[in-house]
N, C-alpha and C positions, 0 to 999 in steps of 0.2 A: 652385203657389207660394202661400204665405200672404200675406194682406193685413193691413195695420194697420187697426184698427177703433176707433171711439169712439162716444160719445153723439151722436145726430143733432144737427147744427148748428141746424136749423130749430126744434127743440124746446128746445135748451139753448144758445142763442147766447152766454150769459155763462160757460159752463163748457167752453170750448174751449182757452184758452191760460193759461199760467202763466209765472212768472219762471224764469230759467235756473239759479239756484243760491240757496242759503240766505244767501249773502253779499250779495244784493241786497235793499235795504230795501223794506218794504211787502209786502203780500200780496194776491194776486188771490183770487178766490172759491175757498174750500177745497172740493174736490170729491173724492168717492169714488164710483167707478163699479164696478158688478158685472156680470160677463159669465157666460153659461152656454150650454152646448150639450150635447146628448145624442146619442150615436151607438149604433145597435144593429146588430150584425153577424150574419150567418147562422152563423158559426162562432165559437168562443171565441178571444179575442185572446191569443196566446202572448206577444207582446212589442210594446212601443211605444216608439220613440225620439221624445221630445218636445223641440222647440226653442221656447223661450218668452222673451218680453221684454215690457217695458212702460216707459212714460216715468215716471220717478221712483221708484215703489214698487209691488210687487205680491206677493200670495200666491196660489199656484195649488193647487187641490184636484182630485184625481181620485177619483171615487167616494167623496166625503166625507172623503178623507184628504189633508192638506196634503203636497204633494210637492216644492214649490219656492218659494223667495222670491227676490226680486231687485228691480231688475236688478243685474248686476255693476257695481261702481264703475268709472267711466270713467277715473278718475285725479284730476286737478284740483290746484289750488294755492290759495294765499291771494290771488292776484292774477289778473287776466285773466278774471274771472267775469262780465263784462258781455255775453258772447256765448255762444251754445250750444256745447257740447262738440263737437269734431270727430268723435270716435269714439263708438260705442255698441255694446253687446254683447248677444248672445243666450245664454241658458243651455241646456244640454242635460242631460236626465235620461232614464234608461231604466227602464221599469216593466214588470213581468211580471204583468198583471192576472188572467189565467185566467178571463175572463168574456166574455159576448157583449155586455154593455152597458157603455159608457164614458160617464161623465158628468163634464164639466168645469165648474168654477166658479172664477172669478178675481175677486179684489178688488183694485182699482187705485186708488192715491192720486195725484192730480195736484197736486203742489206740493212742492218740495224743503224738507225740514225740518232734516235733519242736514247738517253741513258737508261730508260726503263724498257727498251726493246732488246729482245734476245732471240737468237737464231739457233737452230740445230745444225747449222752449217751448210744446208742444202735448200734449194728452192723447192717449194711444194705447196699444194692446195688440195683441200678435200671438202666434199659436201655430201651429206646424206639427208634424204627427205622422206618423211612418212606422210603420204598424202591420203586424204579421205575424200572420196567423191560424194556428190549429193545423194547418191543411192546407197551410201554406206560402204561401198567397195573400198578396199585399202590397197594401195600400190606404192611400193618403195622405189625411190630413185637414188642414184649415187654417181659420183664422179668415176669415170673409167676412160678408156681410150676412145670412146665415141665422142667425148667432149672435144671441142676445138680450142686451140690456144694460138696466140701469136705473141711475138716480141714487139713491144711498142717503143721504138727508139725516140719517139717524141719527148718522152720523159728522159732527158739527157743526164740529169743528176738531181739531187735533192733540191726541191723548190724551183726547178727550171723545166720549162716546157717549150718545145720548138716544133710547131706544126709543119715547118719546112721539111722535117724528117718524117717520112711516111711510115706508119706501122707496117710490119711484114704481113704477108698473107697468112690467113688462118691455116693451120695444119692440125692433124689429130694429135692430141696430147699423148704423152707416154707415162705409164705408171712408174713410180719410184718406190724404193723400199720404205716402208713405214717405220722410220726411225723416231717419230714423234710420240707414238703410243698415247695419243691425247685422250684425256678424260674430260667429261662434261663439266664445265665450270658452274658452280652453284649460284651464279648471278645472272641477271638479265643483260641483254645488249644495251648499249648506250642509246639515248634518245638524241634526235637532231632537230634543230630549228634554223630556218634560213632567214637572214637579215639582208635584204637587197636594197642597194642604193640606186638613185635615179640613173637612167641610161645616159651615157655621155656620147655626144656626137663629135667626132674629130674630123675636121676638114682635110681634104687631100693635101699631103705635103706639110701638114702642121703638127706641132707638138703641144700637148696640153698638160698642165700640172693638175693634179687631183688631190683632194683632201676630203675624206669622209669620216664622220665621227659616230661611234655607237654610244648608246645611253650609259652602258656599263662596260667593264672589261670582261671579255668572254674567252673561253677556250674554244677554238674552232679551226676550221679549214678555209683557206681562201678559194674562191670560185670566180672564174672569169668567163663570160660569154661574149663572143665576138660575131659581128656581122661585117665581113670585110671582103674586099676584092683586091688583094695585094698585101704586101707586108705591113703589119701593124705590131708594134712592140709595146707591151704593158709591163711596167716595173712598179712593184708595190713594196712599200716598207710598212709592216704591220707593227704598230706601237701600242704600248699601254697608255702612255701619257706623252705630251708634246716633246719633252726633252729626252725621251727614251731613245736608245740606240736602235731598238726594234729588231725584227727579223724580216726576211725578204722573200718575195716570190717574183718570178719573171716568166712571162709567156709571150711567145711570138706566134702570130697567126698569119696565114696566107689566104684564108677562106673563112667561111662561117665555121664556128667551132665552139667547144666548151672545154675548159680546163678546171678540174677539181684538184686542188693541192692534196698531197699525201701526208705532209708533216703538220703536226698540231702546233698552233700558235696561241699566244696570249695577246689579245688584241682589244684595244679600246678606241683606236682610230687608225686610219690608213692614209698614208701619204704616198706620192709617187708621180709618175708621168705616163702619158700615152703618146707614142710617136707614130704617126701615120705616114709611112714612107711610100704609100701607093698613090695612084692617080684618082682614086675614088674615095668618097666619104666613108667613114667607118663608124659603127655603133658598138660601144663597149658597156657591158653591164657587170658590175662588181658586187659580189656577195660575200658574206661570212656565214659559213655553215657551223653554227655553234653545236657543241656536243657535251653531254654530261651523263652521269649515272642517273637512272630514272628517279624522279621525285614524285611520290604518290600523295604527299600532303606536306604542308608547311605550317608548323606551329609557330606562333609569334608572341613575343613579349612586347607590350606597348606601355609607355609611361607618359606622364605629362611633360617630360623633358624631350623636346623635339630633337636636340642634338644627340641625346642618348639613343633615341629611336633610330637615328640615322646610323650610328655606330653599329647597332644590331643588324640593320638592313644590309650594310656593307659586309659585315662578317658573314651573314647568311649567304649572300650572293657569292662571295669568294669561296666559301666552303662548297657550295653547289657545283662550281666549275673546277674545283680541285678533286672532286669525286669522279674519277674516270673508271678504268677497269681495276684500279686500286686507288687508295687515297694518295694524291700527289702533294708534294710540298708546294708546287706551283705548276701551272701548265707551261710556263717558260722553262723551268729547270727540268721538269719531268724526271725527277730522281727516282731510283728504284725503291723497293721496300726496305732497304737499309735505313732509310730516314724515318723509321717507325716512331721515333720520339715525336715527330710532327704528327704522325697519323694517330697516335694515342690521344692527343688533344682533339684532333679533328673527329675522332670517333665519339668522344663525349659531346662535342658540339652537335654532331649528327643525332645523337640520342635525344637532345633537347630541342631539335628543330625539325628534323625529318622523320625520326622515329624508327626508320628501317635500318636495322643493324647488320643486314646480310653482307654488305661489303666489308665492314669491320671484322666480322667473323671469318670471312674468307681471307682477309689480310693476315689474321692470326694463324690460319692453317698454312698459308704460304711461308710465313716467317718460321713457323714450327718445322716445316719441311726443310727450310734452309739450315736451321740449327742442327738438324739430324745429319745433313751432308757435310757440315763444317765442324762437327764435334763441339757444338755449343758456342761458336765464335761468330760474332758480328763485327763489322768494321768499326762502328761506333760503340765503344765499350759500355758507356752509361746506358745506351739504348737497349742493350741486352737485358739490363736490370729493369728498366722502365717497362720492357715488354711483359715481364711477369705481372706487374701491377695492371697493365692494360688488360691482360687476360682476366684477372680477378674483377676489375671494375666492369668490364663488359658482361661477365657472367652475372654480376649483381643486377644489371639492366635486363638481361635476356633470360636468365635462369637456364642457360644452355649447358647442362652438365656434360654432355658429350664433347663439347669444345674443351672443357677442362681435361677430360680423360685423353683426348687426342693430343693435347698440348703437353701432357705430363712428361713424356720422354725428353722433349726439348728443354723443359724446365730443369729436369734432372741434369742434363748436359751442362746447362748454364752454371748450376751450383757446383757440380764436380769441377768445372774449370775455375771458377772464382775461388773455391777453397784452396786451390794450388797457388793463388796469388798472395795468400796471407803470410805475413812475416812474423818475426819474433815479438813485435809490438802488439800482435793481435789484429792489426790493421791490414788492409790490402796494401801491399808494398811493391809487388812486382807484376803489375798488369802490363799488357802490351802498350797501353797508352791511357790517357785520362779523357778521351773524347766522349761525348761532346758536352761542354758546360753551357756556353752561350755564344752568340754571334757578336762578340765585342772584343776589343783589344784593351788590355791593361798594361800600361808602361810599354806599349808597342809589342806586347806579347799576345798572341791569339788565344782566346779562350775556346776556340774551336778544338785545338789540340794543345792544351797548356802543359807546362812542366809540372812536376809533382807539387811544388809549392802553391800552385794555383788550381790544382784539380783533385788532389787526393781526398780532401774532406768531402767534397760533393760525391765523389765516386763511392766512398765508404757509406755515406748516408743513403745513396740510392741502393746500395747493397742491403742496408738495413730494411729499407722499404720493400725490396724484392723478397727478402726472407719473411717479412710479415705477411705479405700477400700469399706467398707460397705455403706458409703454415696453414692459412685458411683453405687454400686449394687442396692441399694434401688431405686435410681433415674431411673435406666434402667428398673426395673420391675414395676415401678409405685407406689412404697410405699413411697409417699412424706413425710408423717409424720415421718416415721422411718428415712428417709434421713435427714430431718431437725434436728431431735434429735441427730443423729450422728455428724452433723456439729457443733451443740452446744456443745456436750460432747467433741468433738475433741479439740475445742478451750479451754475448761475448763482444760482438762488434760495437754495441752501444757503449759498453764499459770502456772499450779501447778508444773509441772516439772521445768520450768525456775525459779520459785519462791523458791522452796525447794531443788532442786537437782543440781543446778548450782552454782559454786563457782566463783563469780565475780572477786576476786583477782587473782585466778589461770587461769581464762578464760577457764574453761573446766568443764565438768560434773563429778560428783562422783557417785559411784555405788549404793548408797542407804543410808538411814538414819540409825542412830545408836540407835534409840528408841527401847525399850525393846519389844520383842515379848511375848505376854501373855503365861504363862506356859501351859494353857489348849490347846493352839494351837500347841504346839511342838509335833513332831512325827519324825519318821525315816527320812522323806524327808523335814522337816522344822526344822533345828537346831536352837538353841538359838542364838540370835543376838550377834554381837561382838562390841567392843568399837572403833575399828580402822576405820578411814575413808579411803576408797580406791579410787584412781584416776587411772582408767585403760582404755585401748583402747576401750573396748566393748561398754560402754554407749556412748562414744564420736563418735564411728563409727555409731551407730544408730541415734544419734542426727543429724549428717550430712546426713545420708541416708533418714530419714523420713522428714527432714526439720523442726526439732524441733526448731532450731535456724535460724537466718538469713543467707543468702548465704555467706556473708563476714566471719562470724565466722565459718561456715561450712568448708570453704576452709582452714581457719587457722587451724582448728582441724585436717583435713586430712593431711596437711603439718606436723603438730606436731606428728601425729600418724606414718607417714611414716619415719620420722626422729628419732623415738623412744624418742622424748621429752615427750610424754605421754607413760607411761610404760605399761608392761603387755604382756604376750604371748597370742596367739590365735591359733586355729586349722584351717584346711582348711574349715571346716563348717562355721565358722564366717568370714573367708576371703571372702566368697560370699557376705556378706553384706558390707564389705569394698570395694570390687570391684564395687558394685552397688552405694555406696556413691561416689566413685571416678568418676563414670560416671555421676551421678546426678549433681555433682559440676563442671562439664566440665573440669576435670583434667585427662581425659583418656590418652591424649598424654604424659602427664608428668609421670603418675604412673602405668598405666595398665601393661606394660611389666615388670616394676620393681617388681611389686607384684607377677605376674605370674611366675617370675623367681624362687620364693620360691618352686615351684613344681619340678624344674629340679633336685635338689639333691636327693629327695626321688625316683624319677623315674629312675635316674641314678643308684641308689642302687638296685631297683627292677623294671625291665621293663615288668614284666608279669602281674602286677595288681596294683591297686591304694591303697597305704597305708592309714590307717585310720587317721593318724595325722602327724603333723610336729615334735612334741616333745612328748615323753611319758608323760602321765598325772601323773604317779607315777612310782617309780622304778621297781615294780613287774609286771606292766601291759605290755602285749605283744599285739601290734597292729595286726589286720588282714590286709591282702593285697587285699581285694576285696570290698572296702567300697566306694560306689559311691557318698556318701554325700559330699565328698571333691572334686568332679570333675567339679566344677564351671568354670574352664577355657574353657571347652567345650561349654559353653554358653556365658561366659563373654567376651572372646576374639573375637569371630566373631561379637558379638553385638558392641563391641568397634571399631573394624575395619570398620564396616559398618556405625557406628554412627546411628544405627537404632532406630527409634521411631515409634511405632504403633499409628496412629492418629485415625483410625476407626477400631473397633474390626474385627478380622478375616483377617487382612492384606488388608482390602478394600482400606485403604489409609495409606501410610507410609511416613516417612521422612528419608532421608539418607544423611549423611555427612561423606563420606569415608575418612579414614586416615590410613596411614601405621604405625603410632604410633612409628616411628623410625626404622622400618624394611625396607628392600630394595625391598621385593616382598611379596605379599599375594594374595591368591585366596580363596574367600569365597563362599560356597554354602549354601543357606538358604532355607529349605523346607517351602512351604506355601500351603494352600488348592488349589491354582491355578497352582502350579508348582514351580520350583526353582527360587529364585533370585540368580543371579550370579554376582560376582564383582571381577575383576582382576585388581590388582594395581602393577605398576612398579614405582620405584623411579624416579621422574622427569617427569613422564608422567601422562596424564589425565586418571582417572580410567575408565575401560571398564565395564559398568553395563548393565545387561539384566534383565528385570522385566516382569513377565507375564502381558498380556494386560488387565486383569481384575483388576489389582492393579493400583490405582492412586498414583503416587510417586512424591515427591518434593525432588530434589537433591540440596544440598547446596554446 
C-alpha cells in the first residue's frame, strides 16, 4: 500500500501547510516540490496501472513523458470553504512502457490558486503502481521514504519561474499522515496536445515583442523552452481575443531550460516580449499544452447553412475544453461544481456531441456528496432545483438507475429544505436568496442575485420542475410515498403560482411579489425588495417550459416572447429554456432556427470560442470567449431536427419526427449506448434514418 509523502518537516518546517481553498484570503508560503524515483526490473514492463494523487496540483511524468495531471476536482461551492474538503480522489492511468527502466518524476504545487482547487491543508503526494512484466510476473511499487524530493524555489509564485534560483538538492521524502483517504475517481485522466510556435532568436542585449495566434481558444498550460547563456526574461500575456486583458506567465532563464506552467489558462493568442540581457544570442520556443477530458468520438450535425454549421462547431469546441476533471463554466473562471446550472446544459450538449456521460455522472455524485455535507444547501438556490432535473434527464440518456439511488438522499435534503421556505401563499417566500436567474441587469439590478420582485416566480417555477422530475425519480427507485408527496406538492405550487404570480388582464406572469423582505433576511445576495412589478420573458419562458399553464396559453406566451411583446433581455444560458419551451409547445418548426440565429452574430465576431453572453450585463464587464453554458444549439438543434423523444431510458425506445425546420439539407449524428442514430434529410425527400437494432423506434 502506498504512503503519502512530502518534504521533510525538520528541513522545511514552513512548507508543510496551506489554506483549504482559493476563497480564503491570504497566502501561505508558495511551495513547489518535485519527487523522483527510478525502478529497474529484470524483465521488460508490459503494463503498469498507476494510481496517483497530490494535494492541490500535480503533473506526473513517466520516462520523461507527462502522463497525468490532477488531482481530480473534489467538487466545492462558493460557501463553506473554511474547512478541508471531505472527499479526495486518486486518478488511474494505464501505461504500456515496454522497457525495463521506469523513471517517475512529479511536480506538486502546494496552494490552491483556481476557484475549483481544494486542499486538505497539507502538502502531500502519493503513487501506487501495479506492474506486469513481460513474463507475467506482477510487482507493486509505491511512494515511500525511498523516493527523493526537493523544494524547487525556481517556482517563486503562481505563473512565475526564475531559473536564477536553483532548486534544492534532493533528499529522502518523509511520510505524512494520510488525511486524504482518497478514493479512485471513476473518470480517466485528461489528454494533452502540444501546439508549438516557431523558435525565436533574440540577439544579445536586444528585446523582442512576440505575438502568436492559435486557430481556436484552448484550455492549456504555457510552456517555454530556452537555449541561453546568461539572463533572458520571457513575459507572456495569454489572451482569448486581442482586446482581452488576459492572464500572464513570466520566466527568467540563465541557461538552457524548460518551464511548464502550473496554472490553467484560456488562450487563443499570446502576446509579450523577450528581453535578452546576456552577451550571447538566445533561442526561445513557446508552446501551449492544451488539455481536456478525453473525447472518444465526435458526432456532428451538418446543414446547408454554413453559418449555422459554424455556430455548432464553435459550441462543440468550447464544450470540449470546458470538460476538465469536472464540467467548467469556462477555463478562465474555473468555477467549482457550485455552477452546476451551467453543467446541466453542458451535460446535454455532451450527450448529443460526444456521447460519453461518465463526467456528468461523476459531477452528479460530487454534487450529491456536497448536498449531504450541507444539509441540502447550495450557494445558487435555483441550481439546487435544476440539479434534480439534471439527474432525471441524464438518467433518461444513460438508464443508470444506481445514479438515481445514490442521489436520492441529496434530493430528499433539497425538498426538506425547500418545504421550509413555503409561506402562507403556498409559494416559496423565505428562501436565502433568489440566485441565479440570468447574467443580466434590469433597471441596474443584478439578475444574478435579484430581489424578490425579480426572482420569486422563476424560483417557484424551478421548484415545480424539480418536483416533477423527483416524482419520476422516486417512482423509478420505488419510493412511492415520496413520489406521491412530490405529486401533491407539485399541484399545490402550480396553483399558488397561477393564483399569485399570474396577471389575468395582461395574460402573462410577472417576476415576483412586491411584499417586503424582512430586514433580518437581507444580506449581500438577497437585496431589499422593490415596489415595481416586472413583466419579463424569464418567468413566461419557464411557465411554457414546465407546463405551469395550459398549452394554449403556453403557445401564446412563446409567440409574445418571440415577437418581443413580452419585454426583457436574456442571455444564451436562459435561451436554453426558451428552446426547450419552443420544443415542448410543438413550435420547433416556427421558432427554432429563428432563435438559434441569435448565435450567428457573436460567432461571426469571434469564431475561435463561444462568448459568454449576447449583451454585456453592465458597461464595465468583459465577457470571456470560452463559456460553454451558452452552447445549447449543440443540443437543441439536433433534437429539434430529429423531433427526438426518449420513451424508455437509455434510448431503449424513442420517437422520431424529423423535420428540416426550413432548411434544405441536414444530417444529424446522435450517439447512443448502442451506436449512432443517423438521419439525413433533403428538401422534398423522405428522411433516410438509420437506428441501431437494439433501439425500438417510432417514426412519425
